[in-house]
KENUNU-688416 format. One record per residue: residue number from 1; residue in one letter; x, y, z of N, C-alpha, C, O in turn. Coordinates in steps of 0.1 Angstrom, whole numbers, plus 2048, in hexadecimal, padded with zeros to 3 digits. Layout:
<pts>
PT resi resn n_c1 n_c2 n_c3 ca_c1 ca_c2 ca_c3 c_c1 c_c2 c_c3 o_c1 o_c2 o_c3
PT  NUM    A    X    Y    Z     X     Y     Z    X    Y    Z    X    Y    Z
...
</pts>
This chain:
<pts>
PT resi resn n_c1 n_c2 n_c3 ca_c1 ca_c2 ca_c3 c_c1 c_c2 c_c3 o_c1 o_c2 o_c3
PT    1    M  808  7F4  800   800   800   800  809  80C  800  806  816  7F9
PT    2    F  813  80C  808   81C   818   809  823  81A  7FB  824  826  7F7
PT    3    L  827  80F  7F5   82D   810   7E8  824  816  7DD  828  81E  7D5
PT    4    I  817  812  7DE   80E   817   7D5  80C  826  7D7  80B  82E  7CD
PT    5    F  80B  82A  7E4   809   839   7E7  815  841  7E2  814  84C  7DD
PT    6    K  821  83B  7E4   82E   842   7E0  82E  843  7D1  832  84E  7CC
PT    7    E  82A  839  7CA   82A   83A   7BB  820  844  7B6  823  84B  7AD
PT    8    L  815  845  7BD   80B   84F   7B9  810  85D  7BB  80D  866  7B4
PT    9    K  817  85F  7C6   81D   86C   7CA  827  870  7BF  827  87B  7BA
PT   10    Y  830  867  7BB   83A   86A   7B1  833  86D  7A3  838  875  79C
PT   11    Q  828  865  7A1   821   867   794  81B  875  794  81C  87C  78A
PT   12    K  816  87A  79F   810   887   7A0  81B  892  79E  819  89C  798
PT   13    E  827  890  7A5   832   899   7A3  836  89A  795  83A  8A5  790
PT   14    R  837  88E  78E   83B   88E   780  831  896  777  835  89D  76E
PT   15    D  824  894  77A   81A   89B   772  81B  8AA  775  819  8B2  76C
PT   16    E  81D  8AE  782   81F   8BC   785  82B  8C2  77E  82A  8CD  779
PT   17    Y  836  8BB  77E   842   8BF   777  83F  8C2  768  843  8CC  762
PT   18    K  838  8B8  762   835   8B9   753  82D  8C6  751  82F  8CD  747
PT   19    M  823  8C8  759   81A   8D3   758  821  8E1  759  820  8EA  751
PT   20    K  82A  8E1  764   831   8EE   766  83B  8F1  75B  83C  8FC  756
PT   21    F  842  8E6  757   84C   8E8   74C  845  8EC  740  849  8F5  738
PT   22    N  83A  8E5  73D   832   8E8   730  82E  8F7  730  82F  8FE  726
PT   23    E  828  8FC  73B   823   909   73C  82F  913  73B  82E  91E  734
PT   24    N  83A  910  742   845   919   742  84C  91A  734  84F  925  730
PT   25    L  84D  90F  72E   853   90F   720  84B  917  717  850  91F  70F
PT   26    I  83E  916  717   835   91E   70E  837  92C  711  838  934  708
PT   27    K  836  930  71E   837   93E   721  845  944  71D  846  94F  718
PT   28    L  84F  93D  720   85D   941   71D  85F  943  70E  865  94C  709
PT   29    R  85A  939  706   85B   93A   6F8  854  945  6F2  859  94C  6E9
PT   30    K  848  948  6F7   840   953   6F2  846  960  6F6  845  96A  6EF
PT   31    R  84C  960  702   853   96D   707  85D  971  6FD  860  97D  6FB
PT   32    E  864  967  6F7   86F   96A   6EE  86A  96B  6DF  872  96D  6D6
PT   33    S  85D  96B  6DE   857   96B   6D0  85D  961  6C7  861  963  6BB
PT   34    M  85F  955  6CC   866   94A   6C5  85B  93F  6C2  853  93B  6CA
PT   35    S  85C  93B  6B5   853   930   6B1  858  923  6B5  864  922  6B9
PT   36    Q  850  918  6B5   855   90B   6B8  860  907  6AE  86A  900  6B2
PT   37    E  85F  90B  6A2   869   907   698  877  90E  69C  881  907  69B
PT   38    E  876  91A  6A0   883   922   6A3  889  91C  6B0  895  91A  6B0
PT   39    L  881  918  6BA   887   912   6C6  88C  904  6C2  897  900  6C7
PT   40    A  885  8FD  6BA   88A   8F0   6B6  897  8F0  6AF  8A0  8E8  6B1
PT   41    E  899  8FB  6A6   8A6   8FC   69F  8B1  8FF  6A9  8BC  8FA  6A7
PT   42    K  8AE  907  6B3   8B9   90A   6BD  8BD  8FE  6C5  8C9  8FD  6C9
PT   43    L  8B4  8F5  6C7   8B6   8E9   6CF  8BA  8DD  6C6  8BE  8D2  6CC
PT   44    S  8BA  8DF  6B9   8BD   8D4   6B0  8B3  8C8  6B2  8B8  8BC  6B2
PT   45    V  8A6  8CB  6B3   89C   8C0   6B4  891  8C4  6AA  891  8CE  6A4
PT   46    A  888  8BA  6A8   87D   8BD   69F  872  8C6  6A6  871  8C6  6B2
PT   47    R  86A  8CD  69E   860   8D5   6A3  856  8CD  6AB  851  8D2  6B5
PT   48    Q  853  8C1  6A7   84A   8B8   6AE  84E  8B5  6BC  846  8B3  6C5
PT   49    T  85C  8B5  6BE   861   8B3   6CC  85D  8BE  6D5  858  8BC  6E0
PT   50    I  85E  8CB  6D0   859   8D6   6D8  84B  8D6  6DB  846  8D8  6E6
PT   51    S  843  8D2  6D1   834   8D1   6D2  831  8C6  6DD  828  8C8  6E5
PT   52    K  838  8BB  6DD   835   8B1   6E7  839  8B5  6F5  832  8B2  6FF
PT   53    W  844  8BD  6F6   847   8C2   704  83C  8CB  709  838  8CB  714
PT   54    E  837  8D4  700   82D   8DE   704  820  8D8  706  817  8DD  70E
PT   55    N  81D  8CC  700   810   8C5   702  812  8BA  70D  809  8B2  70F
PT   56    T  81D  8BA  714   820   8B1   71F  820  8A2  71B  81E  899  723
PT   57    E  822  8A0  70E   823   892   709  830  88C  70D  831  880  710
PT   58    T  83B  894  70C   848   88F   710  84F  89A  718  84A  8A6  718
PT   59    T  85A  897  71E   862   8A1   725  871  8A0  720  875  896  71C
PT   60    P  878  8AB  720   885   8AB   71A  88F  8A4  724  88E  8A3  730
PT   61    E  89A  8A0  71D   8A5   89A   725  8AD  8A6  72C  8AB  8B1  728
PT   62    L  8B6  8A2  735   8BD   8AC   73D  8C5  8B5  733  8C6  8C1  735
PT   63    E  8CB  8AF  729   8D4   8B7   720  8CB  8C2  719  8D0  8CE  718
PT   64    K  8BF  8BF  715   8B6   8C9   70F  8B1  8D3  719  8AF  8DF  716
PT   65    L  8AF  8CF  726   8AB   8D8   730  8B6  8E3  732  8B3  8EE  734
PT   66    L  8C3  8DE  732   8CE   8E7   734  8CE  8F1  728  8D1  8FD  72A
PT   67    E  8CC  8ED  71C   8CC   8F6   710  8C1  900  711  8C2  90B  70E
PT   68    L  8B5  8FB  716   8A9   904   717  8AC  90F  722  8A9  91A  720
PT   69    S  8B3  90A  72D   8B6   914   738  8BF  91F  733  8BF  92A  737
PT   70    R  8C9  91B  72A   8D2   925   724  8CB  92E  71A  8CE  93A  71A
PT   71    I  8C2  928  712   8BB   930   708  8B2  93B  70F  8B2  947  70B
PT   72    F  8AB  937  719   8A2   940   720  8A8  947  72C  8A2  950  732
PT   73    E  8B5  943  72F   8BC   94A   73A  8B5  949  747  8B4  953  74E
PT   74    I  8B0  93D  74B   8AA   93B   758  8B0  92D  75D  8B5  926  755
PT   75    S  8AE  92B  76A   8B3   91E   76F  8AA  913  76B  89F  915  767
PT   76    I  8AF  907  76C   8A7   8FB   769  89C  8FA  773  891  8F5  770
PT   77    D  89E  8FD  780   894   8FD   78A  888  906  786  87C  902  787
PT   78    E  88B  912  781   880   91B   77D  879  915  770  86D  916  76F
PT   79    L  881  90F  768   87C   90A   75B  872  8FE  75E  867  8FE  758
PT   80    V  875  8F6  767   86C   8EA   76A  862  8ED  774  859  8E5  777
PT   81    G  862  8F9  77A   858   8FD   784  85B  8FB  792  851  8FB  79A
PT   82    N  867  8F8  796   86A   8F7   7A4  868  904  7AC  865  904  7B8
PT   83    K  86A  90F  7A4   866   91C   7A9  859  920  7A3  859  923  797
PT   84    T  84E  920  7AA   841   920   7A4  83D  92E  79F  835  92F  796
PT   85    N  843  939  7A4   840   946   7A0  84B  94C  798  854  953  79E
PT   86    I  84C  949  78B   856   94F   783  852  95D  77E  847  95E  778
PT   87    N  85A  967  781   857   974   77C  85D  976  76E  869  978  76D
PT   88    Y  855  974  764   85B   974   757  860  981  752  869  982  74A
PT   89    E  85B  98C  758   860   999   755  86E  99B  75A  876  9A3  754
PT   90    S  871  994  765   87F   996   76B  889  98D  764  895  98E  767
PT   91    C  884  984  75B   88D   97B   754  892  981  747  894  97A  73D
PT   92    K  893  98E  747   898   995   73A  8A6  990  737  8AE  98F  73F
PT   93    K  8A7  98E  72A   8B5   989   726  8BE  995  726  8BA  9A1  723
PT   94    N  8CB  993  729   8D5   99D   728  8DC  99D  71B  8E8  9A0  71A
PT   95    Y  8D5  998  711   8DA   998   703  8CF  999  6F9  8C3  996  6FD
PT   96    Y  8D2  99D  6ED   8C8   99C   6E2  8CD  995  6D7  8D9  997  6D3
PT   97    E  8C6  98B  6D1   8CA   983   6C6  8BF  982  6BC  8B4  97F  6BF
PT   98    F  8C3  984  6AF   8BA   982   6A4  8C1  97B  699  8CC  97F  695
PT   99    V  8BB  970  694   8C1   968   689  8B7  967  67E  8AC  962  680
PT  100    S  8BA  96D  672   8B0   96C   668  8AF  95E  662  8B8  956  662
PT  101    K  8A3  95A  65E   8A1   94D   658  8A7  94C  64A  8AB  941  646
PT  102    T  8A9  957  643   8AF   956   636  8BE  954  638  8C5  95B  640
PT  103    K  8C3  94B  630   8D2   947   631  8D8  948  623  8D2  946  619
PT  104    I  8E5  94B  623   8ED   94B   617  8F8  941  61B  901  944  622
PT  105    G  8F8  935  614   901   92B   618  8FD  926  626  8F1  923  629
PT  106    N  907  925  62F   904   921   63D  902  92D  646  900  92B  652
PT  107    L  903  93A  641   902   945   649  8F4  94C  648  8EF  94D  63D
PT  108    P  8EF  950  654   8E2   958   653  8E5  965  64C  8F0  96B  64D
PT  109    L  8DB  96A  645   8DC   977   63F  8DF  982  649  8E8  98A  647
PT  110    V  8D8  981  655   8DA   98B   65F  8DC  984  66D  8D3  97B  670
PT  111    H  8E6  987  674   8E7   981   682  8EB  98D  68B  8F6  993  68A
PT  112    I  8E2  990  695   8E5   99A   69F  8E6  993  6AC  8DD  98C  6B0
PT  113    N  8F1  995  6B3   8F3   98E   6C0  8FB  997  6C9  907  997  6C8
PT  114    I  8F4  99E  6D1   8FA   9A8   6DA  8F8  9A5  6E8  8EC  9A4  6EC
PT  115    G  902  9A4  6F0   901   9A2   6FF  904  9AE  706  90B  9B7  701
PT  116    F  8FF  9AF  712   901   9BB   71B  909  9B7  727  905  9AE  72F
PT  117    G  915  9BD  729   91E   9BA   734  92A  9B3  72E  92A  9AC  724
PT  118    L  935  9B5  736   942   9AF   731  942  9A0  731  94A  99A  72A
PT  119    R  93A  99A  739   93A   98B   73A  930  985  730  92E  979  730
PT  120    N  92A  98D  728   920   988   71F  922  98D  710  919  992  70A
PT  121    L  92F  98B  70C   933   98F   6FF  92E  984  6F5  931  978  6F7
PT  122    R  927  988  6EB   921   97E   6E2  926  980  6D4  929  98B  6CF
PT  123    T  926  975  6CC   92B   975   6BE  920  974  6B4  917  96B  6B6
PT  124    A  920  97D  6AA   917   97C   69F  91E  977  693  929  97C  68F
PT  125    K  918  96E  68B   91E   969   67F  913  969  674  909  962  675
PT  126    G  915  971  66A   90B   972   65F  910  97A  654  91B  980  654
PT  127    V  908  97B  649   90C   983   63E  90D  992  643  916  999  641
PT  128    F  902  996  64B   902   9A2   652  903  99E  661  8F9  998  666
PT  129    A  90E  9A2  668   90F   99D   676  911  9A9  67F  919  9B2  67C
PT  130    I  909  9AA  68A   90B   9B4   694  90B  9AE  6A1  902  9A6  6A5
PT  131    G  916  9B0  6A8   918   9A9   6B5  924  9AF  6BD  92B  9B8  6B8
PT  132    N  925  9AB  6C9   931   9AF   6D1  93E  9AB  6C9  947  9B2  6C8
PT  133    I  93D  99E  6C3   947   99A   6BA  93F  996  6AD  936  98E  6AE
PT  134    A  943  99C  6A2   93B   99A   696  944  995  68B  94F  99A  688
PT  135    K  93F  98A  684   946   984   679  93C  983  66D  932  97C  66E
PT  136    G  93F  98A  662   936   98A   657  93C  991  64B  947  997  64B
PT  137    I  934  991  640   938   999   634  938  9A8  638  941  9AF  635
PT  138    V  92D  9AC  63F   92C   9B9   645  92B  9B7  654  921  9B1  658
PT  139    A  935  9BB  65C   935   9B9   66A  936  9C5  672  93F  9CE  66F
PT  140    L  92E  9C7  67C   92E   9D2   685  92F  9CC  694  926  9C5  698
PT  141    G  939  9D1  69B   93A   9CC   6A9  946  9D1  6B0  94E  9D9  6AB
PT  142    G  946  9CE  6BD   952   9D2   6C5  95F  9CD  6BE  969  9D4  6BD
PT  143    I  95E  9C0  6BA   969   9BB   6B2  962  9B6  6A5  959  9AE  6A6
PT  144    A  967  9BA  699   960   9B7   68D  96A  9B1  683  975  9B6  681
PT  145    F  966  9A6  67D   96D   99F   672  964  99E  666  959  999  667
PT  146    G  96A  9A2  65A   962   9A0   64E  967  9A8  642  973  9AC  643
PT  147    L  95F  9A9  638   964   9B1   62C  962  9BF  62F  96B  9C7  62D
PT  148    L  956  9C3  634   954   9D1   638  951  9D1  647  947  9CC  64B
PT  149    T  95A  9D7  64F   959   9D6   65E  959  9E3  664  95F  9ED  660
PT  150    L  951  9E4  670   951   9F0   678  951  9EB  686  948  9E4  68B
PT  151    G  95B  9F0  68E   95C   9EB   69C  967  9F2  6A4  970  9F8  69E
PT  152    G  967  9EF  6B1   973   9F4   6B9  980  9EF  6B4  989  9F6  6B2
PT  153    L  980  9E1  6B1   98B   9DA   6AA  985  9D5  69D  97C  9CD  69E
PT  154    S  98A  9DA  692   984   9D7   686  98E  9D1  67C  999  9D6  67A
PT  155    F  98B  9C5  676   994   9BE   66D  98C  9BA  661  981  9B3  662
PT  156    G  990  9BF  655   989   9BB   649  98F  9C0  63C  99A  9C6  63C
PT  157    L  988  9BF  631   98D   9C5   625  98C  9D4  626  995  9DB  622
PT  158    I  980  9D9  62B   97F   9E7   62E  97B  9E8  63D  971  9E2  641
PT  159    A  983  9EE  645   981   9EE   653  980  9FC  659  988  A05  656
PT  160    L  976  9FE  662   975   A0B   669  974  A08  678  96C  A00  67C
PT  161    G  97C  A0F  680   97C   A0C   68E  987  A13  696  98F  A1A  690
PT  162    G  986  A11  6A3   991   A17   6AC  99E  A11  6A7  9A8  A19  6A6
PT  163    F  99F  A04  6A6   9AB   9FE   6A0  9A6  9F7  693  99E  9EE  694
PT  164    A  9AB  9FB  688   9A6   9F5   67B  9B2  9EF  673  9BC  9F5  671
PT  165    L  9B0  9E2  66F   9BA   9DB   667  9B2  9D6  65B  9A9  9CE  65D
PT  166    A  9B7  9D9  64F   9B0   9D5   643  9B9  9D3  638  9C5  9D6  638
PT  167    L  9B4  9CC  62E   9BC   9C9   622  9BB  9D5  618  9C5  9D7  610
PT  168    L  9B0  9DD  618   9AE   9E7   60E  9AE  9F5  614  9B6  9FD  612
PT  169    L  9A4  9F8  61D   9A2   A05   623  99F  A04  632  996  9FC  635
PT  170    S  9A6  A0B  63A   9A2   A0B   648  9A2  A1A  64D  9AA  A22  649
PT  171    I  998  A1C  656   996   A29   65C  995  A27  66B  98B  A20  66F
PT  172    G  99D  A2D  673   99C   A2B   681  9A7  A32  689  9AF  A39  683
PT  173    G  9A6  A31  696   9B0   A38   69F  9BE  A33  69B  9C8  A3A  69A
PT  174    L  9BF  A25  699   9CB   A1F   694  9C7  A17  688  9BF  A0E  689
PT  175    S  9CD  A1B  67C   9C9   A14   670  9D5  A0E  669  9E0  A14  668
PT  176    I  9D4  A02  665   9DE   9FB   65E  9D8  9F4  652  9CF  9EB  653
PT  177    V  9DD  9F8  646   9D7   9F3   63A  9DD  9F9  62D  9E7  A00  62F
PT  178    S  9D8  9F5  621   9DD   9FB   615  9DB  A0A  615  9E4  A12  613
PT  179    I  9CE  A0E  618   9CA   A1C   619  9C6  A1E  628  9BB  A18  62C
PT  180    A  9CD  A26  62F   9CB   A27   63E  9C8  A35  641  9CF  A3F  63D
PT  181    I  9BD  A37  649   9B9   A45   64D  9B6  A44  65C  9AE  A3C  661
PT  182    G  9BE  A4C  664   9BC   A4B   673  9C5  A54  67B  9CE  A5A  675
PT  183    G  9C3  A53  688   9CD   A5B   690  9DB  A56  68E  9E4  A5E  68C
PT  184    L  9DD  A49  68E   9E9   A43   68A  9E6  A3A  67E  9DF  A30  680
PT  185    A  9EC  A3E  673   9E9   A36   667  9F5  A30  661  9FF  A37  65E
PT  186    L  9F5  A23  65E   A00   A1C   658  9FA  A15  64C  9F1  A0D  64C
PT  187    G  A00  A19  640   9FB   A12   634  A03  A16  628  A0C  A1E  628
PT  188    V  9FF  A11  61C   A05   A15   610  A02  A24  60E  A0B  A2C  60B
PT  189    F  9F5  A27  60F   9F1   A36   60F  9EB  A39  61C  9E1  A34  620
PT  190    A  9F2  A41  624   9EE   A43   632  9EA  A52  634  9F2  A5B  630
PT  191    V  9DF  A54  63B   9DB   A62   63E  9D7  A62  64D  9CF  A5A  651
PT  192    G  9DD  A6B  655   9DA   A6B   663  9E2  A75  66B  9EB  A7C  665
PT  193    G  9DF  A76  678   9E7   A7E   680  9F6  A7B  67F  9FF  A83  67E
PT  194    F  9F9  A6E  680   A06   A69   67E  A05  A5E  673  9FF  A54  675
PT  195    A  A0B  A60  667   A09   A57   65C  A16  A52  657  A20  A5A  655
PT  196    I  A17  A45  655   A23   A3E   650  A1F  A36  644  A16  A2D  646
PT  197    G  A25  A37  639   A22   A2F   62E  A2B  A32  622  A35  A39  623
PT  198    I  A28  A2C  617   A2F   A2F   60A  A2B  A3D  606  A33  A45  602
PT  199    Y  A1E  A40  608   A19   A4E   605  A12  A52  612  A09  A4B  617
PT  200    S  A15  A5D  618   A10   A61   625  A0C  A70  625  A13  A79  620
PT  201    I  A00  A72  62C   9FB   A80   62E  9F7  A81  63D  9EF  A79  641
PT  202    G  9FC  A8B  644   9F8   A8C   652  9FF  A97  65A  A07  A9E  654
PT  203    G  9FB  A98  666   A02   AA2   66F  A11  A9F  66F  A19  AA8  66D
PT  204    C  A14  A92  670   A22   A8E   66F  A22  A82  664  A1C  A78  667
PT  205    A  A28  A85  659   A27   A7B   64E  A35  A76  64A  A3E  A7D  648
PT  206    I  A36  A69  64B   A43   A62   647  A40  A58  63C  A37  A50  63D
PT  207    A  A47  A5A  631   A45   A51   625  A51  A4D  61E  A5B  A55  61F
PT  208    S  A51  A42  618   A5D   A3E   610  A5E  A45  603  A68  A46  5FD
PT  209    K  A52  A4A  5FE   A52   A51   5F1  A4D  A5F  5F3  A55  A68  5F1
PT  210    I  A40  A61  5F6   A3B   A6F   5F7  A34  A71  604  A2C  A6A  609
PT  211    A  A38  A7C  60B   A32   A80   618  A2E  A8E  618  A35  A97  612
PT  212    A  A22  A91  61E   A1D   A9E   61E  A16  AA0  62C  A0F  A98  630
PT  213    G  A19  AAC  632   A13   AAE   63F  A1A  ABA  647  A22  AC1  641
PT  214    G  A16  ABB  653   A1C   AC5   65C  A2B  AC3  65C  A33  ACC  65A
PT  215    Y  A2F  AB6  65F   A3D   AB2   65E  A3D  AA6  654  A36  A9C  656
PT  216    A  A45  AA8  649   A45   A9E   63F  A53  A98  63D  A5D  AA0  63B
PT  217    Y  A54  A8B  63D   A61   A85   63B  A5F  A7A  630  A58  A70  632
PT  218    G  A66  A7C  624   A65   A73   61A  A6F  A76  60E  A75  A81  60F
PT  219    H  A6F  A6E  604   A77   A71   5F8  A73  A7E  5F3  A7B  A87  5F0
PT  220    I  A65  A80  5F1   A5F   A8D   5EE  A58  A91  5FA  A4E  A8A  5FE
PT  221    A  A5B  A9C  600   A55   AA1   60C  A4E  AAE  60A  A54  AB7  604
PT  222    I  A42  AAF  60E   A3A   ABB   60C  A33  ABF  619  A2C  AB7  61F
PT  223    G  A36  ACB  61E   A30   ACF   62A  A36  ADB  631  A3E  AE2  62B
PT  224    D  A31  ADE  63D   A36   AEA   644  A45  AE8  647  A4E  AF1  646
PT  225    Y  A48  ADB  64C   A56   AD7   64E  A58  ACB  645  A52  AC1  648
PT  226    A  A61  ACC  63C   A63   AC1   632  A72  ABC  633  A7B  AC4  633
PT  227    N  A73  AAF  633   A81   AA9   633  A81  A9E  629  A7A  A94  62B
PT  228    G  A88  AA0  61E   A89   A96   614  A92  A9A  609  A98  AA5  609
PT  229    T  A93  A91  5FF   A9C   A94   5F3  A96  AA0  5EB  A9E  AA8  5E7
PT  230    I  A89  AA0  5E9   A82   AAB   5E3  A79  AB1  5ED  A70  AAA  5F2
PT  231    K  A7A  ABE  5EF   A72   AC4   5FA  A69  ACF  5F4  A6E  AD7  5EC
PT  232    F  A5D  AD0  5F9   A54   ADB   5F6  A4E  AE0  603  A47  AD9  60A
PT  233    L  A52  AED  606   A4E   AF3   612  A41  AFB  610  A40  B03  606
PT  234    S  A38  AFB  619   A2B   B02   618  A2E  B11  619  A27  B19  613
PT  235    S  A39  B15  61F   A3D   B23   620  A42  B29  612  A42  B35  610
PT  236    N  A45  B20  609   A4A   B24   5FC  A40  B21  5F1  A44  B21  5E5
PT  237    I  A34  B1F  5F4   A2A   B1B   5EA  A27  B27  5E0  A26  B32  5E4
PT  238    T  A26  B23  5D3   A23   B2D   5C9  A19  B27  5C0  A15  B1B  5C2
PT  239    A  A14  B2E  5B6   A0A   B29   5AC  A0F  B1D  5A5  A07  B14  5A0
PT  240    S  A1C  B1C  5A3   A22   B11   59B  A25  B05  5A3  A29  AFA  59E
PT  241    T  A24  B06  5B1   A28   AFB   5B9  A20  AED  5B6  A27  AE3  5B6
PT  242    P  A13  AED  5B4   A0D   AE1   5B1  A12  ADA  5A5  A14  ACD  5A5
PT  243    K  A16  AE1  59B   A1B   ADB   58F  A29  AD6  591  A2D  ACC  58C
PT  244    E  A31  ADE  599   A3E   AD9   59D  A3E  ACC  5A5  A46  AC3  5A3
PT  245    I  A35  ACB  5AE   A33   ABF   5B6  A2F  AB3  5AD  A35  AA8  5AE
PT  246    E  A26  AB6  5A3   A22   AAB   59A  A2D  AA6  592  A2F  A9A  590
PT  247    N  A35  AB0  58C   A41   AAC   584  A4B  AA4  58C  A51  A9A  587
PT  248    A  A4D  AA8  599   A57   AA1   5A1  A52  A93  5A4  A5A  A89  5A3
PT  249    I  A45  A91  5A6   A40   A83   5A9  A41  A7B  59D  A46  A6F  59E
PT  250    L  A3E  A80  591   A3E   A78   585  A4C  A75  580  A4F  A6B  57A
PT  251    T  A55  A7E  584   A63   A7C   580  A6A  A71  589  A70  A68  585
PT  252    E  A67  A72  597   A6D   A69   5A0  A65  A5B  5A0  A6C  A51  5A2
PT  253    F  A58  A5C  59F   A50   A50   5A0  A46  A50  595  A3A  A52  597
PT  254    P  A4A  A4D  589   A41   A4E   57D  A35  A45  57D  A2B  A48  576
PT  255    K  A35  A3A  585   A2A   A31   585  A20  A35  590  A17  A2D  593
PT  256    T  A21  A40  596   A18   A44   5A1  A0A  A46  59B  A08  A4C  590
PT  257    W  A00  A41  5A2   9F2   A43   59E  9EF  A52  59C  9F3  A5A  5A4
PT  258    Q  9E7  A55  592   9E4   A63   58F  9DC  A69  59B  9DE  A75  59E
PT  259    I  9D3  A61  5A2   9CC   A67   5AD  9D5  A6C  5B8  9D2  A76  5BF
PT  260    L  9E0  A64  5BA   9E9   A68   5C5  9F2  A74  5C0  9F5  A7D  5C9
PT  261    V  9F5  A75  5B4   9FC   A81   5AE  9F4  A8D  5B0  9F9  A97  5B5
PT  262    T  9E7  A8C  5AE   9DE   A97   5AF  9DC  A9B  5BE  9DD  AA7  5C1
PT  263    I  9DB  A91  5C7   9D9   A94   5D5  9E6  A9C  5DB  9E4  AA6  5E1
PT  264    F  9F2  A96  5D8   9FE   A9C   5DD  A01  AAA  5D6  A07  AB2  5DD
PT  265    S  9FD  AAB  5CA   A00   AB8   5C3  9F8  AC3  5C9  9FC  ACF  5C8
PT  266    H  9ED  AC0  5CF   9E4   ACB   5D4  9E3  ACA  5E3  9D9  AD0  5E9
PT  267    V  9EC  AC4  5EA   9EB   AC2   5F8  9EE  ACF  600  9E9  AD1  60B
PT  268    L  9F7  AD8  5FA   9FA   AE4   600  9EF  AEF  5FE  9F1  AFA  602
</pts>
C-alpha cells in the first residue's frame, strides 16, 4: 500500500513538472517572439519535438534543458517550475540577437548579435554582421573583420575604426594599409597627423618618394619645413610652383599615377 501511494505521489509530481515546464516554455518562447521552427533550429531538433514538449506529450533530456536555459537565460529550476512565480519581465536578456532566415551559402544575410557588459561579448557572422565581434562581408562591431568593416578594431579590404588595418583603404586613429588616413597613418599613400609611406601628406610626413606637410621628409619634400633631395617650401610659393612640382615628380618618378601628381602639385 505504501509503495502504491509513493508511486502515485511521484506520478503527480511528474505531471506537475510537465505542466509547469510546458507553460513556462510557451511563455518564454512567445516572450522572445520565437516560432516553434526557430526554437527547434536553435536546438537542432524537429519542430514536432517542440510541439510535443509544449503539449506535455514528452519532456526534454537534460542536455536540451541546459540549452533551453542558455537560450532564455534562466535557471533550469525556473524553467521546469521549481520556482512557481517566474517574473518574466525581470528575465530580460542582456543581449539582442537577430538572425535572418535568408541565407547566402552557409551565412545568414543579416546577423545582429550584441551583448551588454564586458562579460557578454557576442559574435555575429553573416553577409551583414553587427555585433561586439563582427565577421562578414560588411561588418560593424567593436572588433570587425570583413571586406568593408567599421569598428574600434577594424580589419578588412576597406576598414574604418580606431585601429584600422586593411588591404586597400583604412581610415582610423591608427591606419595601416595601401591607402591610409588617420592620426597615425602607415601606407603606400598615407594621410594623417603623422604619415609614413611611399607617398605621404600630414602634419609630419615622411616618405620614400614624395612627402608634403608641415614637416616633410622625402626625396621630393613639399611643406613649411622640407628636407629632401628636391625641396619646395611654402614660403617660396609662386604661380609657377604647381607646374614645377609636377615636372619634378614626372622627372624623378615618371610612373607616378596622375591623380597623385595632381594632389601633390596643388598641396601648397
